[in-house]
C-alpha positions, 0 to 999 in steps of 0.5 A: 608406276608410282612417282617418288617424292624428293626424300625418296629420290634423295635417299636413293641417290645418297645410297647410290653414292655409297655404292648401292647398285640396286638403289642406283638402277632404281633411281635411274629407272625412276628418273627415266620416267620423270624425264620422259614426261618432263621432255615430252611436256616441253618439246610437244608432239613435233619433236617427240623423236628427240625425247628419248635422246635427251633422256639418255643424255641427262641420265649420262650427265647424272652419271658423270656428275653425280660426285658433284652433288651436294648431299645436304641439298635437295636432289630434285633441284640439282637434277632438274637443273641438269635436265634443263641445261640438256634441254637448252643444249638441244634447242641450241643444237637444233637451231630452230624457233623454240616455244618457251612455256609460261613456267620457263618464263617465271624462271627467267624473271626470277633470274633478273630480281634485284636480290638474285642479281645481288646474290650472283654479284656477291658470288662473283666477288667472293670467287675473286678473293681466291687465287684465280685458278681456284675460283675458276674451278669453283665456278666451272664445277659448282656454278656451271655444272661442268664435270671434274674431268672437264674442268680438269681438261679445260684448266689443264690440271689433274682431276685430283688438283680440281677436287682438292681445289674446289674443296679447299676454296669452298672451305676457305669462302665459308671461313671468310663468311663466318669471319674467320682467317683462312688457312693462308692468311 
C-alpha cells in the first residue's frame, strides 16, 4: 500500500471536515496503516499485542478531536502528537519499565532548549492576560489536546461556551500580539 504524503493526508482531513465520508474512511484507513507501523516500532515484539488497542484508541481520539484541527497547520504533526500522547498513556497504564528510542530523546532535548522554554513562558504569560476561565479553556483544548467535551465537563461550562471562549480568546491574543486593542479594552 502506497503511503500518502502530508499534503495528501491533509487534503483528506480537510475533505472529511467538510463532510466527505469517503475521504474520511480513506483517511482512517491510511492512518491505521501508519499507526500500526508507528506503534510496532516503538513497542517492539514484547508488547505487540497492544498495537491494535493503541491504533483504535488513537483513531477514536482523532475522531473526537478532529474539530480542534487547525486547517492552516500541518496535519501529520497534529495527528502524531495525538499518537505520542496515546503511547505515553499506554506506558503509564502498563507501569513497566519503558525503552525510549533515540528519536524520543531528541524530542525531549528539544523541549528543554532555551528558545522552547522562553516560548512556553511567553504562551503562559499571554494566557494569563485573559480572564482565568478563558485561558484555562485555551490551555486545555489547544495546548493539552483535550476535547471540547472534556473541557466543558472539567470547567462545568457548555461545549458551545468552550468553543466560543477558545475562539474569542485566541482572537484577542492575536489582536494583542498585533498591538491592537481587544474587544473589551
